[in-house]
VONU-913181 format. One record per residue (C-alpha): x, y, z; residue in one letter; residue number from 1. Coordinates in pm, 1 decimal. Last residue first. Layout:
<atoms>
atom X X&Y Y&Z Z&rest A&nr NUM
...
</atoms>
This chain:
<atoms>
atom X 3055.9&Y -1960.6&Z -5312.9&rest Q&nr 276
atom X 3075.9&Y -2148.8&Z -4989.7&rest Q&nr 275
atom X 3422.4&Y -2176.8&Z -4843.2&rest R&nr 274
atom X 3555.3&Y -2467.8&Z -4642.7&rest R&nr 273
atom X 3893.7&Y -2441.3&Z -4477.8&rest T&nr 272
atom X 4006.9&Y -2728.5&Z -4258.6&rest S&nr 271
atom X 4273.9&Y -2668.7&Z -4000.7&rest L&nr 270
atom X 4381.3&Y -2989.4&Z -3836.2&rest Q&nr 269
atom X 4642.5&Y -3059.4&Z -3571.4&rest P&nr 268
atom X 4722.1&Y -3427.5&Z -3603.6&rest A&nr 267
atom X 4541.0&Y -3754.3&Z -3551.4&rest G&nr 266
atom X 4648.5&Y -4069.8&Z -3379.4&rest P&nr 265
atom X 4895.2&Y -4051.0&Z -3091.1&rest L&nr 264
atom X 5254.3&Y -4156.0&Z -3155.0&rest S&nr 263
atom X 5357.5&Y -4467.3&Z -2968.9&rest N&nr 262
atom X 5449.9&Y -4505.5&Z -2601.9&rest S&nr 261
atom X 5598.5&Y -4840.9&Z -2510.2&rest T&nr 260
atom X 5439.3&Y -5091.8&Z -2272.5&rest K&nr 259
atom X 5546.3&Y -5376.6&Z -2510.6&rest D&nr 258
atom X 5208.4&Y -5541.9&Z -2478.8&rest P&nr 257
atom X 5019.9&Y -5219.6&Z -2553.0&rest G&nr 256
atom X 4876.1&Y -4997.4&Z -2277.6&rest E&nr 255
atom X 4932.6&Y -4647.0&Z -2417.8&rest T&nr 254
atom X 4835.5&Y -4729.7&Z -2773.9&rest L&nr 253
atom X 4535.9&Y -4943.5&Z -2687.2&rest G&nr 252
atom X 4401.7&Y -4678.0&Z -2450.3&rest S&nr 251
atom X 4431.3&Y -4411.2&Z -2718.4&rest L&nr 250
atom X 4238.1&Y -4629.9&Z -2960.7&rest A&nr 249
atom X 3968.2&Y -4694.4&Z -2701.6&rest P&nr 248
atom X 3947.6&Y -4317.2&Z -2624.4&rest L&nr 247
atom X 3908.6&Y -4198.8&Z -2985.7&rest D&nr 246
atom X 3529.5&Y -4251.0&Z -2992.0&rest S&nr 245
atom X 3490.7&Y -4011.4&Z -2698.8&rest A&nr 244
atom X 3646.1&Y -3724.2&Z -2887.8&rest V&nr 243
atom X 4005.9&Y -3616.0&Z -2938.5&rest Y&nr 242
atom X 4117.2&Y -3287.7&Z -3094.0&rest R&nr 241
atom X 3848.9&Y -3090.9&Z -2912.4&rest A&nr 240
atom X 3631.6&Y -2888.1&Z -3144.3&rest M&nr 239
atom X 3657.1&Y -2563.7&Z -3340.1&rest S&nr 238
atom X 3417.0&Y -2396.7&Z -3581.1&rest V&nr 237
atom X 3526.1&Y -2097.6&Z -3789.3&rest Y&nr 236
atom X 3422.4&Y -1760.5&Z -3920.9&rest G&nr 235
atom X 3311.4&Y -1565.6&Z -4225.8&rest H&nr 234
atom X 2958.6&Y -1432.8&Z -4273.2&rest I&nr 233
atom X 2745.7&Y -1337.2&Z -4574.1&rest H&nr 232
atom X 2409.3&Y -1178.3&Z -4652.7&rest D&nr 231
atom X 2584.0&Y -837.7&Z -4667.9&rest T&nr 230
atom X 2900.5&Y -879.6&Z -4464.4&rest A&nr 229
atom X 2975.4&Y -1002.5&Z -4112.3&rest V&nr 228
atom X 3330.2&Y -1103.2&Z -4018.2&rest E&nr 227
atom X 3501.8&Y -1320.1&Z -3757.2&rest N&nr 226
atom X 3206.5&Y -1531.7&Z -3641.1&rest I&nr 225
atom X 3304.9&Y -1790.5&Z -3380.6&rest V&nr 224
atom X 3162.0&Y -2138.7&Z -3319.4&rest L&nr 223
atom X 3304.1&Y -2350.5&Z -3033.7&rest E&nr 222
atom X 3235.2&Y -2719.0&Z -2967.8&rest V&nr 221
atom X 3238.8&Y -2779.9&Z -2596.4&rest P&nr 220
atom X 3453.8&Y -3043.8&Z -2426.3&rest Q&nr 219
atom X 3296.7&Y -3378.6&Z -2342.9&rest K&nr 218
atom X 3286.9&Y -3462.8&Z -2711.1&rest S&nr 217
atom X 3094.3&Y -3736.2&Z -2890.6&rest E&nr 216
atom X 2742.1&Y -3653.4&Z -2771.4&rest A&nr 215
atom X 2781.8&Y -3292.0&Z -2874.0&rest T&nr 214
atom X 2803.7&Y -2976.3&Z -2666.5&rest Y&nr 213
atom X 2779.5&Y -2622.5&Z -2801.3&rest L&nr 212
atom X 2953.2&Y -2298.4&Z -2699.9&rest M&nr 211
atom X 2899.7&Y -1988.0&Z -2914.9&rest V&nr 210
atom X 3203.9&Y -1760.9&Z -2903.2&rest P&nr 209
atom X 3137.4&Y -1386.1&Z -2954.9&rest E&nr 208
atom X 3404.8&Y -1260.4&Z -3196.8&rest F&nr 207
atom X 3134.9&Y -1084.1&Z -3406.2&rest V&nr 206
atom X 2798.1&Y -1089.6&Z -3234.9&rest N&nr 205
atom X 2545.9&Y -1373.3&Z -3243.2&rest V&nr 204
atom X 2209.2&Y -1193.5&Z -3254.9&rest H&nr 203
atom X 1988.3&Y -1503.5&Z -3250.1&rest K&nr 202
atom X 2103.0&Y -1863.7&Z -3214.1&rest K&nr 201
atom X 1836.2&Y -2116.6&Z -3306.7&rest S&nr 200
atom X 1895.6&Y -2485.5&Z -3237.4&rest L&nr 199
atom X 1812.9&Y -2805.9&Z -3425.6&rest Q&nr 198
atom X 1865.9&Y -3135.8&Z -3245.2&rest A&nr 197
atom X 1974.2&Y -3471.1&Z -3391.0&rest D&nr 196
atom X 2350.8&Y -3429.7&Z -3332.4&rest D&nr 195
atom X 2388.7&Y -3050.6&Z -3329.0&rest V&nr 194
atom X 2207.4&Y -2875.4&Z -3611.8&rest R&nr 193
atom X 2240.1&Y -2498.5&Z -3600.9&rest L&nr 192
atom X 2024.3&Y -2210.4&Z -3727.3&rest E&nr 191
atom X 2199.4&Y -1874.3&Z -3715.5&rest L&nr 190
atom X 2109.5&Y -1507.8&Z -3678.2&rest D&nr 189
atom X 2405.7&Y -1277.0&Z -3737.4&rest A&nr 188
atom X 2568.4&Y -977.5&Z -3567.1&rest Y&nr 187
atom X 2781.6&Y -681.8&Z -3666.9&rest D&nr 186
atom X 2550.3&Y -393.5&Z -3567.6&rest H&nr 185
atom X 2521.6&Y -226.2&Z -3907.0&rest K&nr 184
atom X 2619.6&Y -537.9&Z -4106.1&rest T&nr 183
atom X 2324.1&Y -742.8&Z -3982.3&rest N&nr 182
atom X 2342.5&Y -1091.4&Z -4136.1&rest A&nr 181
atom X 2029.8&Y -1311.2&Z -4130.4&rest R&nr 180
atom X 1942.5&Y -1680.2&Z -4177.1&rest R&nr 179
atom X 2288.6&Y -1836.9&Z -4200.2&rest L&nr 178
atom X 2270.4&Y -2216.7&Z -4177.0&rest S&nr 177
atom X 2521.4&Y -2428.3&Z -3983.8&rest V&nr 176
atom X 2574.8&Y -2802.4&Z -3943.8&rest S&nr 175
atom X 2778.7&Y -2944.8&Z -3655.0&rest I&nr 174
atom X 3074.3&Y -3182.2&Z -3593.5&rest P&nr 173
atom X 3310.1&Y -3014.7&Z -3842.6&rest G&nr 172
atom X 3118.5&Y -2755.0&Z -4043.2&rest Q&nr 171
atom X 2840.0&Y -2919.5&Z -4242.8&rest R&nr 170
atom X 2633.5&Y -2669.5&Z -4439.5&rest T&nr 169
atom X 2260.3&Y -2635.0&Z -4378.3&rest F&nr 168
atom X 2033.2&Y -2490.5&Z -4646.1&rest R&nr 167
atom X 1795.8&Y -2207.3&Z -4554.3&rest K&nr 166
atom X 2039.1&Y -1963.5&Z -4711.3&rest S&nr 165
atom X 2239.5&Y -1648.7&Z -4643.0&rest R&nr 164
atom X 2592.6&Y -1708.4&Z -4759.0&rest N&nr 163
atom X 2851.0&Y -1888.2&Z -4550.1&rest L&nr 162
atom X 3230.6&Y -1874.9&Z -4545.5&rest D&nr 161
atom X 3398.6&Y -2133.8&Z -4325.1&rest F&nr 160
atom X 3709.7&Y -2226.6&Z -4125.3&rest E&nr 159
atom X 3707.1&Y -2564.1&Z -3954.7&rest Y&nr 158
atom X 3950.3&Y -2592.5&Z -3661.4&rest Y&nr 157
atom X 4071.2&Y -2898.9&Z -3473.5&rest N&nr 156
atom X 4178.4&Y -2851.3&Z -3112.8&rest R&nr 155
atom X 4482.1&Y -2897.2&Z -2886.9&rest E&nr 154
atom X 4746.7&Y -2918.1&Z -3158.1&rest G&nr 153
atom X 4906.6&Y -2586.3&Z -3070.0&rest K&nr 152
atom X 4960.0&Y -2528.2&Z -3442.5&rest R&nr 151
atom X 4583.1&Y -2483.2&Z -3487.9&rest A&nr 150
atom X 4585.8&Y -2184.9&Z -3253.1&rest L&nr 149
atom X 4857.2&Y -2016.6&Z -3460.4&rest A&nr 148
atom X 4667.0&Y -2088.4&Z -3781.2&rest L&nr 147
atom X 4356.7&Y -1925.7&Z -3633.0&rest L&nr 146
atom X 4563.4&Y -1622.6&Z -3535.2&rest E&nr 145
atom X 4682.3&Y -1597.8&Z -3895.6&rest D&nr 144
atom X 4325.1&Y -1620.5&Z -4024.7&rest H&nr 143
atom X 4217.1&Y -1333.6&Z -3801.5&rest T&nr 142
atom X 4023.2&Y -1285.1&Z -3477.2&rest R&nr 141
atom X 4101.8&Y -1620.0&Z -3319.3&rest A&nr 140
atom X 3930.7&Y -1671.4&Z -2984.2&rest V&nr 139
atom X 4148.0&Y -1862.8&Z -2736.3&rest S&nr 138
atom X 4260.5&Y -1545.4&Z -2552.6&rest G&nr 137
atom X 3903.5&Y -1458.7&Z -2464.0&rest S&nr 136
atom X 3858.7&Y -1799.7&Z -2305.1&rest L&nr 135
atom X 4182.0&Y -1780.2&Z -2108.1&rest E&nr 134
atom X 4097.9&Y -1433.9&Z -1978.3&rest T&nr 133
atom X 3748.7&Y -1543.6&Z -1881.0&rest K&nr 132
atom X 3884.9&Y -1852.3&Z -1710.0&rest A&nr 131
atom X 4134.3&Y -1640.5&Z -1518.5&rest G&nr 130
atom X 3865.0&Y -1395.8&Z -1409.3&rest A&nr 129
atom X 3641.4&Y -1683.6&Z -1303.1&rest L&nr 128
atom X 3924.5&Y -1839.9&Z -1102.9&rest D&nr 127
atom X 3998.4&Y -1505.4&Z -931.7&rest A&nr 126
atom X 3632.1&Y -1461.2&Z -845.5&rest Q&nr 125
atom X 3619.7&Y -1811.8&Z -702.2&rest T&nr 124
atom X 3926.6&Y -1744.7&Z -488.1&rest S&nr 123
atom X 3780.8&Y -1416.6&Z -362.6&rest H&nr 122
atom X 3456.2&Y -1592.2&Z -272.3&rest I&nr 121
atom X 3639.5&Y -1872.4&Z -93.6&rest A&nr 120
atom X 3847.8&Y -1622.7&Z 103.7&rest K&nr 119
atom X 3534.4&Y -1429.9&Z 202.3&rest R&nr 118
atom X 3366.3&Y -1752.3&Z 312.4&rest H&nr 117
atom X 3667.8&Y -1838.1&Z 527.8&rest E&nr 116
atom X 3655.6&Y -1493.2&Z 690.5&rest A&nr 115
atom X 3284.7&Y -1532.6&Z 758.9&rest L&nr 114
atom X 3349.4&Y -1869.8&Z 924.4&rest E&nr 113
atom X 3620.4&Y -1718.6&Z 1143.9&rest D&nr 112
atom X 3391.0&Y -1430.9&Z 1249.0&rest Q&nr 111
atom X 3116.9&Y -1677.9&Z 1339.2&rest L&nr 110
atom X 3356.6&Y -1877.2&Z 1551.5&rest Q&nr 109
atom X 3467.0&Y -1557.1&Z 1724.1&rest Q&nr 108
atom X 3104.2&Y -1473.7&Z 1805.3&rest W&nr 107
atom X 3041.3&Y -1827.2&Z 1924.7&rest R&nr 106
atom X 3300.2&Y -1771.8&Z 2194.0&rest P&nr 105
atom X 3067.5&Y -1506.5&Z 2349.8&rest D&nr 104
atom X 3244.1&Y -1183.0&Z 2441.8&rest D&nr 103
atom X 3129.6&Y -1035.6&Z 2113.0&rest R&nr 102
atom X 2770.5&Y -1131.9&Z 2188.6&rest R&nr 101
atom X 2777.5&Y -975.1&Z 2535.3&rest V&nr 100
atom X 2918.7&Y -652.2&Z 2399.3&rest A&nr 99
atom X 2654.0&Y -641.0&Z 2133.7&rest S&nr 98
atom X 2377.6&Y -704.6&Z 2391.6&rest R&nr 97
atom X 2511.4&Y -424.2&Z 2607.6&rest T&nr 96
atom X 2529.2&Y -188.3&Z 2311.5&rest A&nr 95
atom X 2173.1&Y -280.2&Z 2215.9&rest R&nr 94
atom X 2051.1&Y -206.6&Z 2570.2&rest H&nr 93
atom X 2238.8&Y 122.6&Z 2576.5&rest E&nr 92
atom X 2072.9&Y 221.1&Z 2250.5&rest S&nr 91
atom X 1728.8&Y 118.2&Z 2384.4&rest A&nr 90
atom X 1775.1&Y 327.5&Z 2699.5&rest A&nr 89
atom X 1906.4&Y 624.0&Z 2510.3&rest P&nr 88
atom X 1596.9&Y 648.1&Z 2288.7&rest K&nr 87
atom X 1618.1&Y 977.9&Z 2108.3&rest P&nr 86
atom X 1295.1&Y 1117.3&Z 1953.5&rest A&nr 85
atom X 1291.1&Y 1092.8&Z 1575.2&rest Q&nr 84
atom X 1037.4&Y 808.0&Z 1572.2&rest A&nr 83
atom X 810.4&Y 986.4&Z 1819.4&rest A&nr 82
atom X 825.7&Y 1305.6&Z 1616.3&rest R&nr 81
atom X 735.4&Y 1110.4&Z 1303.1&rest Q&nr 80
atom X 446.6&Y 934.3&Z 1479.4&rest A&nr 79
atom X 312.0&Y 1267.5&Z 1606.2&rest E&nr 78
atom X 336.8&Y 1419.8&Z 1260.5&rest S&nr 77
atom X 160.4&Y 1120.2&Z 1111.0&rest L&nr 76
atom X -118.8&Y 1140.9&Z 1369.1&rest Q&nr 75
atom X -162.8&Y 1513.3&Z 1308.1&rest A&nr 74
atom X -176.0&Y 1456.7&Z 934.8&rest L&nr 73
atom X -438.1&Y 1185.4&Z 985.1&rest K&nr 72
atom X -651.9&Y 1415.6&Z 1199.0&rest T&nr 71
atom X -621.9&Y 1699.0&Z 947.1&rest S&nr 70
atom X -728.8&Y 1463.5&Z 668.2&rest V&nr 69
atom X -1033.9&Y 1353.8&Z 868.8&rest E&nr 68
atom X -1128.7&Y 1714.2&Z 947.0&rest Q&nr 67
atom X -1093.2&Y 1807.2&Z 583.0&rest L&nr 66
atom X -1317.5&Y 1514.8&Z 489.0&rest Q&nr 65
atom X -1577.1&Y 1618.2&Z 749.8&rest S&nr 64
atom X -1570.0&Y 1978.2&Z 624.5&rest R&nr 63
atom X -1615.3&Y 1859.7&Z 266.3&rest T&nr 62
atom X -1914.4&Y 1648.8&Z 369.6&rest E&nr 61
atom X -2071.3&Y 1944.8&Z 546.9&rest G&nr 60
atom X -2008.7&Y 2168.8&Z 248.6&rest L&nr 59
atom X -2175.3&Y 1914.7&Z 21.7&rest A&nr 58
atom X -2476.5&Y 1891.3&Z 254.3&rest A&nr 57
atom X -2506.1&Y 2270.5&Z 269.8&rest S&nr 56
atom X -2481.2&Y 2292.9&Z -107.1&rest M&nr 55
atom X -2759.3&Y 2034.8&Z -143.0&rest A&nr 54
atom X -2980.6&Y 2220.5&Z 108.4&rest A&nr 53
atom X -2923.9&Y 2551.2&Z -69.4&rest T&nr 52
atom X -3008.0&Y 2392.3&Z -403.2&rest Q&nr 51
atom X -3331.9&Y 2250.7&Z -260.3&rest A&nr 50
atom X -3426.2&Y 2586.8&Z -106.7&rest S&nr 49
atom X -3349.3&Y 2765.1&Z -434.0&rest M&nr 48
atom X -3571.5&Y 2520.7&Z -619.2&rest R&nr 47
atom X -3853.5&Y 2570.0&Z -367.0&rest Q&nr 46
atom X -3824.1&Y 2947.6&Z -390.2&rest V&nr 45
atom X -3839.3&Y 2926.9&Z -770.4&rest A&nr 44
atom X -4148.3&Y 2705.6&Z -747.8&rest R&nr 43
atom X -4314.0&Y 2956.9&Z -515.2&rest R&nr 42
atom X -4220.3&Y 3241.9&Z -744.8&rest E&nr 41
atom X -4379.7&Y 3062.3&Z -1038.5&rest H&nr 40
atom X -4696.1&Y 2990.2&Z -837.1&rest A&nr 39
atom X -4719.0&Y 3352.9&Z -726.8&rest I&nr 38
atom X -4670.1&Y 3471.2&Z -1085.4&rest F&nr 37
atom X -4938.4&Y 3233.1&Z -1211.3&rest A&nr 36
atom X -5182.9&Y 3350.9&Z -938.4&rest I&nr 35
atom X -5109.2&Y 3715.7&Z -1013.3&rest S&nr 34
atom X -5154.7&Y 3659.8&Z -1385.0&rest S&nr 33
atom X -5490.6&Y 3486.3&Z -1322.8&rest I&nr 32
atom X -5599.2&Y 3768.8&Z -1095.1&rest A&nr 31
atom X -5495.2&Y 4034.8&Z -1345.4&rest L&nr 30
atom X -5678.2&Y 3855.4&Z -1622.8&rest C&nr 29
atom X -5989.9&Y 3829.7&Z -1406.2&rest A&nr 28
atom X -5963.7&Y 4199.1&Z -1317.7&rest M&nr 27
atom X -5938.7&Y 4289.0&Z -1685.2&rest V&nr 26
atom X -6237.6&Y 4068.8&Z -1765.6&rest A&nr 25
atom X -6437.6&Y 4224.6&Z -1479.4&rest L&nr 24
atom X -6352.9&Y 4575.0&Z -1601.6&rest A&nr 23
atom X -6451.1&Y 4484.5&Z -1955.0&rest V&nr 22
atom X -6782.5&Y 4342.9&Z -1830.0&rest A&nr 21
atom X -6843.4&Y 4647.9&Z -1614.7&rest W&nr 20
atom X -6779.2&Y 4871.6&Z -1913.1&rest M&nr 19
atom X -7014.0&Y 4667.3&Z -2125.5&rest G&nr 18
atom X -7286.1&Y 4682.1&Z -1855.6&rest F&nr 17
atom X -7244.2&Y 5059.0&Z -1834.6&rest Q&nr 16
atom X -7281.6&Y 5085.0&Z -2209.9&rest S&nr 15
atom X -7591.2&Y 4861.4&Z -2203.4&rest Q&nr 14
atom X -7747.3&Y 5063.6&Z -1921.7&rest S&nr 13
atom X -7681.5&Y 5388.7&Z -2106.0&rest Q&nr 12
atom X -7840.5&Y 5251.6&Z -2418.9&rest S&nr 11
atom X -8144.6&Y 5133.7&Z -2221.7&rest V&nr 10
atom X -8172.4&Y 5473.6&Z -2061.1&rest S&nr 9
atom X -8159.8&Y 5640.6&Z -2402.3&rest Q&nr 8
atom X -8423.7&Y 5405.9&Z -2544.5&rest S&nr 7
atom X -8655.2&Y 5482.6&Z -2257.0&rest L&nr 6
atom X -8605.2&Y 5852.1&Z -2300.0&rest K&nr 5
atom X -8695.1&Y 5826.5&Z -2666.7&rest K&nr 4
atom X -8998.2&Y 5616.9&Z -2596.1&rest D&nr 3
atom X -9116.6&Y 5877.0&Z -2341.8&rest E&nr 2
atom X -9096.3&Y 6144.1&Z -2602.1&rest M&nr 1
</atoms>
């Protein structure tokens, strides 16, 4: 009977010990969870504090920038008002200085010099306009106009037809090679040989005179394109009737022993050369 009671008390003690152990484990878990939660909250508070500090610093910097901009705007407004403010004293001073300068004899001298410069400028402009008119009038646009220019006897003319080629064709005092013909915009790209030099002339328009100088002629050699076709151009080259090599012959004619005037060498020339 006593053994039975002893076993019952032992069982009760073991059950109570198990309950206490479970309770202690639960309390330990709760403590650990509480500690983890507190640590998490503390880290969250620290992050929020850091973010708040950064936002405060950014706001402070923005306020300083706004203050700086406002100061500059105020300075600009003040400068603008100062510039727009009337200055009667300065105006009167300038008027006085102007009056003094106009009363000075040097003022009249300056006015006379300006008037002379204006006359010279107007004269130069008139000469340029006349030269332009004369130059445009000397360009032959058709074969008949070229014949009319040749009859004047002032220049020799060499009419040509050129196909696109890398070969050079002699036209009077120069050699010409057609490299490109643009029928849409009426221009051509040319390669020219003048004396011992080779020149490139790009985008030469129809009726646009190209002026070239040779060693023999003091007056320019003129090349004009009258027509642009597919890989083909038609035009002419003109040069002065007399070149440097003709001057001794001319001198001998005009200063001969009998002092009489003979006919000058050469005649108006119109040479037509066509390339098939």
